[in-house]
MIDOSE-1310 file (N, C-alpha, C; in nm, 2 decimals, decimal comma, always signed):
residues 246
mahi	+0,08/-0,12/+0,00/+0,00/+0,00/+0,00/+0,09/+0,13/+0,00; +0,18/+0,13/+0,09/+0,27/+0,25/+0,10/+0,20/+0,38/+0,11; +0,19/+0,45/+0,00/+0,13/+0,59/+0,01/-0,01/+0,59/+0,07; -0,09/+0,50/+0,04/-0,23/+0,51/+0,07/-0,27/+0,43/+0,20
sglv	-0,17/+0,38/+0,27/-0,20/+0,30/+0,39/-0,28/+0,37/+0,49; -0,25/+0,50/+0,52/-0,33/+0,57/+0,62/-0,47/+0,59/+0,58; -0,49/+0,61/+0,45/-0,63/+0,63/+0,40/-0,71/+0,50/+0,41; -0,64/+0,38/+0,38/-0,70/+0,25/+0,40/-0,74/+0,23/+0,55
aakv	-0,64/+0,26/+0,64/-0,66/+0,24/+0,78/-0,78/+0,32/+0,83; -0,80/+0,44/+0,77/-0,92/+0,52/+0,81/-1,04/+0,49/+0,74; -1,04/+0,39/+0,65/-1,16/+0,35/+0,57/-1,20/+0,47/+0,48; -1,11/+0,55/+0,44/-1,14/+0,66/+0,35/-1,15/+0,61/+0,20
ipsp	-1,06/+0,51/+0,17/-1,06/+0,45/+0,04/-1,07/+0,30/+0,06; -1,11/+0,22/-0,05/-1,12/+0,08/-0,04/-1,00/+0,01/+0,01; -1,02/-0,10/+0,08/-0,91/-0,18/+0,14/-0,87/-0,30/+0,05; -0,74/-0,33/+0,04/-0,70/-0,45/-0,04/-0,71/-0,58/+0,04
fphc	-0,73/-0,57/+0,17/-0,73/-0,68/+0,26/-0,83/-0,79/+0,23; -0,95/-0,76/+0,19/-1,05/-0,87/+0,16/-1,01/-0,95/+0,03; -0,91/-0,90/-0,04/-0,88/-0,96/-0,17/-0,74/-1,02/-0,18; -0,66/-1,00/-0,08/-0,52/-1,04/-0,08/-0,48/-1,13/+0,03
hfvt	-0,39/-1,22/+0,00/-0,32/-1,31/+0,10/-0,21/-1,23/+0,17; -0,15/-1,14/+0,10/-0,03/-1,07/+0,15/-0,05/-0,92/+0,12; -0,03/-0,83/+0,21/-0,04/-0,69/+0,19/+0,09/-0,63/+0,26; +0,16/-0,55/+0,18/+0,28/-0,48/+0,24/+0,26/-0,33/+0,24
stvh	+0,33/-0,26/+0,33/+0,32/-0,12/+0,34/+0,44/-0,06/+0,40; +0,47/+0,07/+0,37/+0,56/+0,15/+0,45/+0,48/+0,20/+0,57; +0,55/+0,26/+0,67/+0,48/+0,31/+0,79/+0,50/+0,46/+0,79; +0,59/+0,52/+0,72/+0,63/+0,66/+0,74/+0,56/+0,75/+0,64
ktlr	+0,46/+0,71/+0,57/+0,39/+0,80/+0,48/+0,26/+0,84/+0,54; +0,15/+0,81/+0,49/+0,02/+0,86/+0,55/-0,01/+0,79/+0,68; +0,06/+0,68/+0,72/+0,04/+0,63/+0,85/+0,11/+0,71/+0,96; +0,20/+0,80/+0,91/+0,27/+0,90/+1,00/+0,35/+0,83/+1,11
gpra	+0,41/+0,72/+1,08/+0,50/+0,65/+1,17/+0,64/+0,66/+1,14; +0,73/+0,58/+1,20/+0,87/+0,59/+1,18/+0,91/+0,53/+1,04; +1,03/+0,54/+1,00/+1,06/+0,48/+0,87/+1,08/+0,33/+0,89; +0,98/+0,26/+0,83/+0,97/+0,12/+0,85/+0,88/+0,06/+0,75
gvif	+0,88/-0,07/+0,74/+0,79/-0,15/+0,66/+0,72/-0,26/+0,73; +0,60/-0,30/+0,69/+0,53/-0,40/+0,75/+0,47/-0,50/+0,65; +0,46/-0,62/+0,69/+0,39/-0,73/+0,60/+0,28/-0,78/+0,68; +0,16/-0,78/+0,62/+0,04/-0,84/+0,67/+0,02/-0,97/+0,59
frkd	-0,02/-1,08/+0,65/-0,04/-1,20/+0,57/-0,15/-1,29/+0,64; -0,21/-1,37/+0,56/-0,30/-1,47/+0,62/-0,22/-1,59/+0,66; -0,24/-1,64/+0,78/-0,16/-1,75/+0,82/-0,18/-1,88/+0,74; -0,31/-1,90/+0,70/-0,34/-2,03/+0,63/-0,38/-1,99/+0,49
vqkn	-0,29/-2,01/+0,40/-0,31/-1,98/+0,25/-0,32/-2,11/+0,18; -0,43/-2,12/+0,10/-0,45/-2,25/+0,02/-0,42/-2,22/-0,12; -0,34/-2,32/-0,18/-0,31/-2,32/-0,32/-0,33/-2,45/-0,38; -0,42/-2,46/-0,48/-0,45/-2,59/-0,54/-0,49/-2,70/-0,43
gesi	-0,56/-2,65/-0,33/-0,61/-2,74/-0,23/-0,51/-2,77/-0,12; -0,39/-2,72/-0,13/-0,29/-2,75/-0,03/-0,26/-2,63/+0,05; -0,23/-2,65/+0,18/-0,20/-2,54/+0,27/-0,06/-2,50/+0,26; -0,04/-2,37/+0,25/+0,10/-2,31/+0,24/+0,12/-2,25/+0,38
kaet	+0,23/-2,28/+0,44/+0,27/-2,23/+0,57/+0,32/-2,08/+0,56; +0,23/-1,99/+0,53/+0,27/-1,85/+0,50/+0,34/-1,79/+0,62; +0,29/-1,81/+0,74/+0,35/-1,75/+0,86/+0,50/-1,79/+0,87; +0,53/-1,91/+0,86/+0,67/-1,96/+0,87/+0,75/-1,90/+0,76
kvhq	+0,70/-1,90/+0,63/+0,78/-1,86/+0,52/+0,81/-1,71/+0,53; +0,71/-1,63/+0,57/+0,73/-1,48/+0,58/+0,83/-1,45/+0,69; +0,82/-1,52/+0,81/+0,91/-1,49/+0,92/+1,05/-1,53/+0,88; +1,07/-1,64/+0,81/+1,20/-1,68/+0,77/+1,26/-1,59/+0,67
avfp	+1,17/-1,54/+0,58/+1,22/-1,45/+0,47/+1,27/-1,32/+0,53; +1,20/-1,27/+0,63/+1,24/-1,15/+0,69/+1,37/-1,17/+0,78; +1,36/-1,26/+0,86/+1,48/-1,30/+0,95/+1,49/-1,45/+0,97; +1,60/-1,51/+0,93/+1,73/-1,44/+0,91/+1,77/-1,41/+0,76
slqg	+1,68/-1,44/+0,67/+1,72/-1,44/+0,53/+1,76/-1,30/+0,48; +1,68/-1,20/+0,52/+1,70/-1,06/+0,46/+1,74/-0,96/+0,57; +1,70/-0,97/+0,69/+1,73/-0,87/+0,79/+1,80/-0,93/+0,91; +1,86/-0,84/+0,99/+1,92/-0,87/+1,11/+1,93/-0,75/+1,20
gphn	+1,95/-0,77/+1,33/+1,96/-0,65/+1,42/+1,84/-0,56/+1,42; +1,73/-0,61/+1,47/+1,61/-0,53/+1,47/+1,63/-0,40/+1,55; +1,57/-0,29/+1,50/+1,57/-0,16/+1,57/+1,45/-0,15/+1,66; +1,47/-0,18/+1,79/+1,35/-0,19/+1,88/+1,28/-0,06/+1,89
haia	+1,36/+0,05/+1,89/+1,29/+0,19/+1,90/+1,20/+0,21/+1,78; +1,24/+0,16/+1,66/+1,15/+0,18/+1,54/+1,03/+0,09/+1,55; +1,05/-0,03/+1,60/+0,94/-0,13/+1,62/+0,84/-0,07/+1,72; +0,89/+0,00/+1,83/+0,80/+0,06/+1,92/+0,72/+0,17/+1,85
gvgv	+0,79/+0,25/+1,76/+0,72/+0,36/+1,69/+0,62/+0,30/+1,59; +0,64/+0,19/+1,53/+0,54/+0,12/+1,45/+0,41/+0,09/+1,53; +0,44/+0,04/+1,65/+0,32/+0,01/+1,74/+0,24/+0,13/+1,77; +0,31/+0,24/+1,80/+0,24/+0,36/+1,84/+0,16/+0,41/+1,72
amkl	+0,22/+0,41/+1,60/+0,15/+0,45/+1,48/+0,03/+0,37/+1,45; +0,04/+0,24/+1,47/-0,08/+0,15/+1,45/-0,19/+0,18/+1,55; -0,15/+0,20/+1,67/-0,25/+0,24/+1,77/-0,32/+0,37/+1,74; -0,24/+0,47/+1,70/-0,31/+0,60/+1,66/-0,40/+0,58/+1,54
actp	-0,36/+0,49/+1,45/-0,44/+0,47/+1,33/-0,58/+0,41/+1,36; -0,60/+0,36/+1,48/-0,73/+0,31/+1,52/-0,82/+0,41/+1,59; -0,77/+0,54/+1,60/-0,85/+0,64/+1,67/-0,94/+0,72/+1,58; -1,05/+0,77/+1,64/-1,14/+0,86/+1,56/-1,07/+0,98/+1,50
efas	-0,97/+1,03/+1,58/-0,90/+1,15/+1,54/-0,82/+1,12/+1,41; -0,76/+1,00/+1,40/-0,69/+0,97/+1,28/-0,78/+0,96/+1,16; -0,90/+0,90/+1,18/-0,99/+0,89/+1,07/-1,04/+1,03/+1,02; -1,06/+1,12/+1,12/-1,10/+1,25/+1,08/-0,99/+1,32/+1,01
yqks	-0,87/+1,30/+1,05/-0,75/+1,36/+0,98/-0,74/+1,31/+0,84; -0,76/+1,18/+0,82/-0,74/+1,13/+0,68/-0,85/+1,18/+0,59; -0,97/+1,20/+0,64/-1,08/+1,26/+0,56/-1,05/+1,40/+0,52; -0,99/+1,47/+0,61/-0,95/+1,61/+0,58/-0,83/+1,61/+0,48
vvkn	-0,74/+1,52/+0,49/-0,64/+1,50/+0,39/-0,70/+1,50/+0,25; -0,79/+1,41/+0,23/-0,86/+1,39/+0,10/-0,94/+1,51/+0,06; -1,01/+1,57/+0,15/-1,09/+1,69/+0,12/-0,99/+1,80/+0,07; -0,88/+1,82/+0,14/-0,79/+1,92/+0,10/-0,73/+1,90/-0,04
aifl	-0,70/+1,77/-0,07/-0,64/+1,74/-0,19/-0,74/+1,76/-0,31; -0,86/+1,72/-0,29/-0,96/+1,74/-0,39/-0,98/+1,89/-0,42; -0,99/+1,97/-0,31/-1,01/+2,11/-0,33/-0,89/+2,18/-0,39; -0,77/+2,13/-0,35/-0,65/+2,19/-0,41/-0,64/+2,16/-0,56
gkll	-0,68/+2,04/-0,60/-0,68/+2,01/-0,74/-0,78/+2,09/-0,82; -0,90/+2,11/-0,76/-1,00/+2,20/-0,83/-0,95/+2,34/-0,85; -0,89/+2,39/-0,74/-0,83/+2,53/-0,75/-0,72/+2,54/-0,86; -0,64/+2,44/-0,87/-0,54/+2,44/-0,97/-0,60/+2,44/-1,11
qekg	-0,70/+2,36/-1,12/-0,77/+2,35/-1,25/-0,83/+2,49/-1,29; -0,89/+2,56/-1,19/-0,95/+2,69/-1,21/-0,84/+2,79/-1,26; -0,71/+2,76/-1,22/-0,60/+2,85/-1,26/-0,55/+2,81/-1,40; -0,61/+2,70/-1,46/-0,58/+2,66/-1,59/-0,48/+2,55/-1,60
yslv	-0,45/+2,48/-1,48/-0,35/+2,37/-1,48/-0,42/+2,24/-1,52; -0,34/+2,16/-1,59/-0,39/+2,03/-1,63/-0,35/+1,92/-1,52; -0,44/+1,84/-1,47/-0,41/+1,74/-1,37/-0,43/+1,60/-1,44; -0,33/+1,52/-1,42/-0,34/+1,38/-1,46/-0,45/+1,32/-1,39
tdgt	-0,54/+1,24/-1,46/-0,66/+1,18/-1,41/-0,77/+1,28/-1,38; -0,75/+1,41/-1,42/-0,85/+1,52/-1,41/-0,89/+1,54/-1,27; -0,80/+1,52/-1,17/-0,84/+1,54/-1,03/-0,78/+1,43/-0,95; -0,83/+1,41/-0,83/-0,78/+1,31/-0,74/-0,89/+1,26/-0,65
dnhm	-0,88/+1,14/-0,60/-0,97/+1,09/-0,50/-0,89/+1,04/-0,38; -0,76/+1,08/-0,37/-0,68/+1,04/-0,25/-0,60/+1,16/-0,21; -0,48/+1,14/-0,16/-0,40/+1,25/-0,10/-0,30/+1,32/-0,20; -0,29/+1,27/-0,32/-0,19/+1,32/-0,41/-0,25/+1,38/-0,54
ilvn	-0,18/+1,48/-0,59/-0,22/+1,55/-0,71/-0,10/+1,55/-0,81; -0,12/+1,51/-0,93/-0,01/+1,52/-1,03/-0,04/+1,62/-1,14; +0,04/+1,73/-1,14/+0,01/+1,84/-1,23/+0,10/+1,83/-1,35; +0,04/+1,83/-1,47/+0,11/+1,82/-1,60/+0,15/+1,97/-1,64
lkps	+0,28/+1,99/-1,64/+0,33/+2,13/-1,67/+0,35/+2,15/-1,82; +0,34/+2,05/-1,90/+0,36/+2,06/-2,04/+0,28/+2,18/-2,10; +0,15/+2,19/-2,08/+0,08/+2,31/-2,13/+0,13/+2,44/-2,09; +0,20/+2,45/-1,97/+0,26/+2,57/-1,92/+0,39/+2,60/-1,98
gltg	+0,45/+2,50/-2,06/+0,58/+2,52/-2,11/+0,69/+2,50/-2,02; +0,67/+2,43/-1,91/+0,77/+2,40/-1,81/+0,79/+2,25/-1,79; +0,91/+2,22/-1,74/+0,94/+2,08/-1,70/+0,92/+2,06/-1,56; +0,91/+1,93/-1,52/+0,90/+1,91/-1,37/+1,02/+1,96/-1,29
skge	+1,14/+1,95/-1,35/+1,26/+2,01/-1,28/+1,25/+2,15/-1,25; +1,20/+2,23/-1,35/+1,18/+2,37/-1,33/+1,08/+2,40/-1,23; +0,96/+2,33/-1,23/+0,86/+2,35/-1,13/+0,91/+2,31/-0,99; +0,98/+2,20/-0,98/+1,03/+2,16/-0,85/+1,13/+2,27/-0,80
kile	+1,22/+2,32/-0,88/+1,32/+2,41/-0,84/+1,26/+2,55/-0,80; +1,17/+2,60/-0,88/+1,12/+2,73/-0,84/+1,04/+2,73/-0,71; +0,96/+2,62/-0,69/+0,88/+2,60/-0,57/+0,97/+2,58/-0,45; +1,08/+2,51/-0,47/+1,18/+2,49/-0,36/+1,23/+2,63/-0,32
lvgi	+1,26/+2,71/-0,41/+1,32/+2,85/-0,38/+1,23/+2,94/-0,31; +1,10/+2,91/-0,32/+1,00/+3,00/-0,25/+0,95/+2,93/-0,12; +1,00/+2,81/-0,09/+0,96/+2,75/+0,03/+0,85/+2,65/+0,02; +0,83/+2,59/-0,10/+0,72/+2,49/-0,12/+0,78/+2,37/-0,17
svnk	+0,76/+2,26/-0,10/+0,83/+2,13/-0,13/+0,74/+2,04/-0,22; +0,78/+2,01/-0,34/+0,71/+1,92/-0,43/+0,82/+1,83/-0,49; +0,78/+1,74/-0,58/+0,89/+1,67/-0,65/+0,84/+1,65/-0,80; +0,95/+1,65/-0,88/+0,92/+1,63/-1,03/+0,87/+1,49/-1,05
nsvp	+0,78/+1,47/-1,15/+0,72/+1,34/-1,17/+0,69/+1,32/-1,31; +0,71/+1,20/-1,37/+0,67/+1,18/-1,50/+0,52/+1,18/-1,52; +0,47/+1,22/-1,63/+0,33/+1,22/-1,67/+0,32/+1,13/-1,80; +0,20/+1,08/-1,83/+0,19/+1,00/-1,95/+0,24/+1,07/-2,07
gdgm	+0,32/+1,00/-2,15/+0,38/+1,05/-2,27/+0,52/+1,10/-2,25; +0,57/+1,11/-2,13/+0,71/+1,16/-2,10/+0,81/+1,05/-2,15; +0,93/+1,11/-2,19/+1,04/+1,02/-2,23/+1,14/+1,03/-2,12; +1,25/+1,10/-2,15/+1,36/+1,12/-2,05/+1,34/+1,23/-1,95
vasg	+1,26/+1,33/-1,99/+1,23/+1,45/-1,91/+1,10/+1,44/-1,85; +1,09/+1,45/-1,71/+0,96/+1,45/-1,64/+0,90/+1,59/-1,66; +0,77/+1,58/-1,69/+0,69/+1,71/-1,72/+0,59/+1,74/-1,61; +0,59/+1,67/-1,50/+0,49/+1,70/-1,40/+0,56/+1,73/-1,27
irlg	+0,47/+1,78/-1,18/+0,51/+1,79/-1,03/+0,40/+1,72/-0,95; +0,44/+1,66/-0,84/+0,35/+1,59/-0,76/+0,34/+1,66/-0,63; +0,21/+1,68/-0,59/+0,18/+1,75/-0,46/+0,10/+1,66/-0,37; +0,12/+1,68/-0,24/+0,04/+1,60/-0,15/-0,01/+1,69/-0,03
tptl	-0,12/+1,64/+0,03/-0,17/+1,72/+0,14/-0,16/+1,67/+0,28; -0,10/+1,55/+0,30/-0,09/+1,50/+0,44/-0,02/+1,59/+0,54; +0,10/+1,65/+0,49/+0,18/+1,73/+0,58/+0,10/+1,87/+0,61; +0,05/+1,92/+0,50/-0,03/+2,05/+0,52/-0,14/+2,02/+0,62
ttrg	-0,21/+1,91/+0,61/-0,32/+1,88/+0,70/-0,28/+1,86/+0,84; -0,16/+1,79/+0,86/-0,10/+1,77/+0,99/-0,07/+1,91/+1,05; -0,02/+2,00/+0,98/+0,01/+2,13/+1,03/-0,12/+2,21/+1,06; -0,24/+2,17/+1,02/-0,36/+2,24/+1,05/-0,42/+2,32/+0,94
lgee	-0,37/+2,31/+0,82/-0,43/+2,38/+0,71/-0,56/+2,31/+0,67; -0,66/+2,39/+0,63/-0,79/+2,34/+0,59/-0,82/+2,38/+0,44; -0,94/+2,36/+0,40/-0,97/+2,39/+0,26/-0,96/+2,54/+0,23; -0,99/+2,63/+0,32/-0,98/+2,77/+0,30/-0,83/+2,81/+0,28
dmvh	-0,74/+2,73/+0,34/-0,60/+2,76/+0,32/-0,54/+2,72/+0,19; -0,61/+2,62/+0,13/-0,57/+2,57/+0,00/-0,57/+2,69/-0,11; -0,66/+2,78/-0,09/-0,67/+2,90/-0,18/-0,53/+2,97/-0,18; -0,48/+3,00/-0,06/-0,35/+3,06/-0,05/-0,24/+2,98/-0,11
vvnf	-0,24/+2,85/-0,08/-0,14/+2,76/-0,13/-0,13/+2,76/-0,28; -0,25/+2,75/-0,34/-0,26/+2,75/-0,49/-0,21/+2,88/-0,55; -0,25/+2,99/-0,48/-0,20/+3,12/-0,53/-0,05/+3,13/-0,52; +0,01/+3,08/-0,41/+0,16/+3,08/-0,40/+0,22/+3,00/-0,52
ihea	+0,16/+2,88/-0,54/+0,22/+2,79/-0,64/+0,21/+2,85/-0,78; +0,09/+2,91/-0,81/+0,07/+2,98/-0,94/+0,17/+3,09/-0,96; +0,19/+3,17/-0,85/+0,28/+3,29/-0,86/+0,42/+3,24/-0,89; +0,46/+3,13/-0,82/+0,60/+3,08/-0,84/+0,62/+3,02/-0,99
ltia	+0,52/+2,95/-1,03/+0,53/+2,89/-1,17/+0,52/+3,00/-1,28; +0,45/+3,11/-1,25/+0,45/+3,23/-1,34/+0,59/+3,29/-1,35; +0,66/+3,30/-1,23/+0,80/+3,35/-1,23/+0,89/+3,25/-1,31; +0,87/+3,12/-1,30/+0,95/+3,03/-1,37/+0,93/+3,04/-1,52
keak	+0,80/+3,07/-1,57/+0,77/+3,09/-1,71/+0,84/+3,22/-1,76; +0,84/+3,32/-1,67/+0,90/+3,45/-1,71/+1,05/+3,43/-1,74; +1,12/+3,35/-1,65/+1,26/+3,33/-1,67/+1,28/+3,24/-1,80; +1,20/+3,15/-1,82/+1,21/+3,07/-1,94/+1,19/+3,15/-2,07
nnvg	+1,09/+3,24/-2,07/+1,07/+3,33/-2,18/+1,19/+3,42/-2,21; +1,26/+3,45/-2,10/+1,38/+3,54/-2,12/+1,50/+3,47/-2,18; +1,52/+3,34/-2,14/+1,65/+3,27/-2,18/+1,63/+3,14/-2,25; +1,51/+3,09/-2,26/+1,49/+2,96/-2,33/+1,48/+2,85/-2,23
adlk	+1,48/+2,73/-2,29/+1,44/+2,61/-2,21/+1,56/+2,54/-2,14; +1,69/+2,58/-2,18/+1,80/+2,51/-2,12/+1,80/+2,53/-1,97; +1,81/+2,42/-1,89/+1,80/+2,42/-1,75/+1,91/+2,50/-1,68; +2,03/+2,49/-1,72/+2,14/+2,56/-1,66/+2,13/+2,71/-1,68
twnr	+2,10/+2,75/-1,80/+2,08/+2,89/-1,83/+1,96/+2,95/-1,75; +1,86/+2,87/-1,74/+1,74/+2,91/-1,67/+1,77/+2,93/-1,52; +1,85/+2,84/-1,46/+1,89/+2,85/-1,32/+1,97/+2,98/-1,30; +2,06/+3,01/-1,39/+2,14/+3,13/-1,38/+2,05/+3,25/-1,39
elde	+1,95/+3,25/-1,47/+1,86/+3,36/-1,48/+1,78/+3,39/-1,35; +1,75/+3,28/-1,28/+1,69/+3,30/-1,15/+1,78/+3,37/-1,05; +1,91/+3,35/-1,06/+2,00/+3,41/-0,97/+2,05/+3,55/-1,01; +2,07/+3,56/-1,14/+2,13/+3,68/-1,19/+2,04/+3,79/-1,24
neai	+1,92/+3,76/-1,27/+1,82/+3,86/-1,31/+1,77/+3,92/-1,18; +1,80/+4,05/-1,16/+1,76/+4,11/-1,03/+1,61/+4,12/-1,01; +1,54/+4,14/-1,12/+1,39/+4,16/-1,10/+1,33/+4,02/-1,07; +1,38/+3,92/-1,13/+1,32/+3,78/-1,10/+1,37/+3,74/-0,96
sski	+1,50/+3,76/-0,93/+1,55/+3,72/-0,80/+1,47/+3,79/-0,69; +1,44/+3,92/-0,71/+1,36/+3,99/-0,61/+1,22/+3,94/-0,59; +1,16/+3,89/-0,70/+1,02/+3,83/-0,69/+1,03/+3,70/-0,61; +1,13/+3,62/-0,64/+1,15/+3,50/-0,57/+1,16/+3,52/-0,42
kdln	+1,25/+3,61/-0,38/+1,27/+3,64/-0,24/+1,15/+3,70/-0,17; +1,07/+3,78/-0,24/+0,95/+3,83/-0,19/+0,85/+3,72/-0,16; +0,83/+3,64/-0,26/+0,73/+3,53/-0,25/+0,78/+3,43/-0,14; +0,90/+3,40/-0,13/+0,95/+3,31/-0,02/+0,92/+3,37/+0,11
krve	+0,94/+3,50/+0,13/+0,91/+3,56/+0,26/+0,76/+3,55/+0,29; +0,67/+3,57/+0,19/+0,53/+3,56/+0,21/+0,48/+3,42/+0,24; +0,55/+3,32/+0,18/+0,52/+3,18/+0,20/+0,55/+3,14/+0,35; +0,67/+3,18/+0,39/+0,72/+3,15/+0,52/+0,63/+3,22/+0,63
tyas	+0,59/+3,35/+0,60/+0,51/+3,42/+0,70/+0,37/+3,35/+0,71; +0,32/+3,30/+0,60/+0,19/+3,24/+0,61/+0,20/+3,10/+0,68; +0,31/+3,03/+0,64/+0,32/+2,89/+0,70/+0,35/+2,90/+0,85; +0,41/+3,01/+0,90/+0,45/+3,02/+1,04/+0,33/+3,03/+1,13
qfkm	+0,21/+3,05/+1,07/+0,09/+3,06/+1,16/+0,05/+2,92/+1,21; +0,10/+2,81/+1,14/+0,06/+2,68/+1,17/+0,18/+2,60/+1,24; +0,15/+2,56/+1,36/+0,26/+2,50/+1,44/+0,30/+2,37/+1,39; +0,43/+2,34/+1,41/+0,49/+2,21/+1,37/+0,46/+2,12/+1,49
pghs	+0,39/+2,00/+1,47/+0,36/+1,91/+1,58/+0,49/+1,87/+1,65; +0,48/+1,88/+1,79/+0,60/+1,84/+1,87/+0,69/+1,95/+1,91; +0,69/+2,06/+1,84/+0,78/+2,17/+1,87/+0,76/+2,22/+2,01; +0,64/+2,23/+2,06/+0,62/+2,28/+2,19/+0,68/+2,19/+2,30
el	+0,70/+2,06/+2,27/+0,76/+1,97/+2,36/+0,91/+1,97/+2,36; +0,97/+2,03/+2,26/+1,11/+2,03/+2,25/+1,18/+2,13/+2,34
């Protein structure tokens, strides 16, 4: 499951468990646990009328075949994450994650951006920047410079160069942002990508030349710094979980 495991745990999206003998997942994505992986399995698996000792095979495959030296602190963290995933608060959080993502996608479309699958029904959005004349690398870079973390991502039809950027709402939602805040997020994203297009129009598509333009063109550099300051000011309203305990 990996990315969607938190949504599955909260029953926000369909579960693979009724259909699978084995289900694997990371713990550090939407489950909000430590960096770890888990394997769920049915103890009694039947194949061609014969019982397969799944429990023994899985345990032996993990240890001693593949792993050694268990990290007990991480195992404890997995237990805490699983416990929290059973709470009403976690379910409410995951519902908000999806609501934020859906609304964020709609707002991007209203700005004229093309979304792969024409929207989302989970926590992720994939924006196709081809119609905007940008690559995923340029989108990722300009947003990083203004304080917004995304990653470049291939979209259908791509070859060697990724043309999309991938956005997610779990961290925003954890920080306390709601649908009304997605309006500001999209405005920031749109403003940054507009700056990226301005730089490309000035110097062309070459990535190295474009990067130099961001640094050396005083007008563009000033716009980036101003937007970065506004992004940080807006984000500072929302507390980082755990900071008050540090």
